[in-house]
Each structure stands twice: as structure tokens, then as C-alpha cells.
C-alpha positions, 0 to 999 in steps of 0.5 A: 489485464488492467483496471479501468481508467479512473479506478482510484475514483471508484474505490469505495469511500464508505468502508475499509478497503483491503490491499492484499499483500502478495508477499504472503501469497503462495509464490509456488502457486501464485496464479491460483492464490490470486484467483482464490482471493481476487473476489475480495481484493480492492488493490493488490499490494506488491512490496519491492525491496533491494536488500539495501534500503530495506533488509529484505529482497522482494519481487522483481519486474518480471514477477509483477508482469506475471501478476498483471497477466492474472488480474485486472485489479489495481497493482500498488507497487511499494518501492523500498529501494535506494536512491541510486536505483529508484528512478530506474525502478520506477520505469521498470515496474511501470512497464511491468504493469503497476497502477500505483507506485509508492516511494518513501519520504526518506528517499532523498530524490523523492521529488524527482521520483514523483515527477517520474511517476507523473510523467508515466501517467500513473498514480503516486503514493508516499510511505513513511517509516516509523521514525519519520514525522507525519509532517514530512509528507506535507510538501508532497500531498498535492501530488499523492493519491495515497499516503501509507504509514508503516506500523512496524519496522520496514521489511520485516514480517511478524513484528507487532504494531508499534505503540505510536501507530494509531496516534500517527494515523490520527495526525495524518488524517488531520493533515489530509483533511486540508486537501479536501475535497481531493481524496488521498487514501490513508493506508496502514501497513504492518502489524495488521492483526485481528486485534489491531485492525479495529484500532487502526480503522478507528484512528483513520485508516482507509485501507490496510495492507493484509498479509496472513490475515487474508491469505491465511484466513480460514473463512476469507469471506467472513473475515472480509465482512468483518473488515468492511464493517469496521468504522472510523471515528467521526 
């Protein structure tokens, strides 16, 4: 199962998108959880962490391949992996079924890694940690389909949104405006809560990475209607 070619061009531009983070899914009932939320999903977000670049250890290619068999929704693989294994990881997760692979601006071999993604014919993204200036993404923008700003420390769940998150999104929005009319989706990841999402959307987020806010919602349809109704600043 795969999304149609050109899926990026079909993403709605008139509402806030939702990436559902499978880190928050019930891994013991993963297929059931995917089927339950799929009608509300724009993109499934899959965090991959090696325990070195990021303190967590998350997902592996065989599990991504299992997800691929369950859904035709786009799969966004976020690689939090050390430079030494980054290129190999790109190949493994591409083979497993990723549609979009994001690496970190902090990876010393980011340029080489973007080339590897391009040669595989996949969409590429870049992620910035809190301590990394937004301007660090500027040299790579013409190669990106998505730019993700972390709003919390990398690889740690349940942490509150950093005070700098909305200002950084506004800065990134100004940076991406220079790429028009080519669209680069601006994503907010981390600290995604009911009380933070409206501010993140106003600041320029085009998609949010939803974990427990989606998978733990008592009424997912109502929650997504609320998400879709939030507006950006002019």
C-alpha cells in the first residue's frame, strides 16, 4: 500500500494538517490503532532514534514495513541517528516504505544524506533542534519538502513547549516565504497540547505532530474538527 504519486501536492493548504505520531500508538495493537485513526490522518509520523544521537530508541525498518502494509497514507520517517549510520538508515527506511524522510540539520553529513534521499526518489525534510538557529536550514531549502521545528528537547515525551517555539516558527515562516511559489510544509513537533496548538498554528505551523492529543482523544472526530478550524496569522 502506498500513497499516489504527487501526494505532497494534494495536501490541503487551507487548514492545519495533522501528522499522527505512531510513537503514541498502542504497539501491541498497532494495526487496529492505525485503522481506528486513519480517517483523520494526513500523514503518519514515525520517529526513528538510535540511542546515541537521541536518548531514545525508537522504531526499526521491519516495523515500518509492517505499518506500510496497513495503510496507504504517507509515511514520514524522522531520523534521529548518528552521522555514521545515517546514509545506511536512509536506504533501509526507504526500502521499508517511507515516503518522506527527514534528517537533522545537526547531522554533519546532512548534504550527503539529502543526496541519498533524492537518488531514491523520495521527498526530503529537515528537522531543527531548539538550540539550532532557524537560518541553519537556509542552504538546504531548495531541496526540502518539509521543515520541522522541535518545540521540546529531542526524543523525550511529555515535556512542555519551549518559550521560543512560536518565535522560531514565525522566523521560519518568513524564511520559507522566499521559496514561494514552491511549497515547503512548516511543521511543529513536540509540546503539542490543547493549550499550545492554537499559538503554534497562529505562528505559522502548517502541520503538527500529534501524539496523545490524537491517540488519546475521547472524541477524535471532534478534536480534528477543532484542529482543522484553527487559523494562521495573516
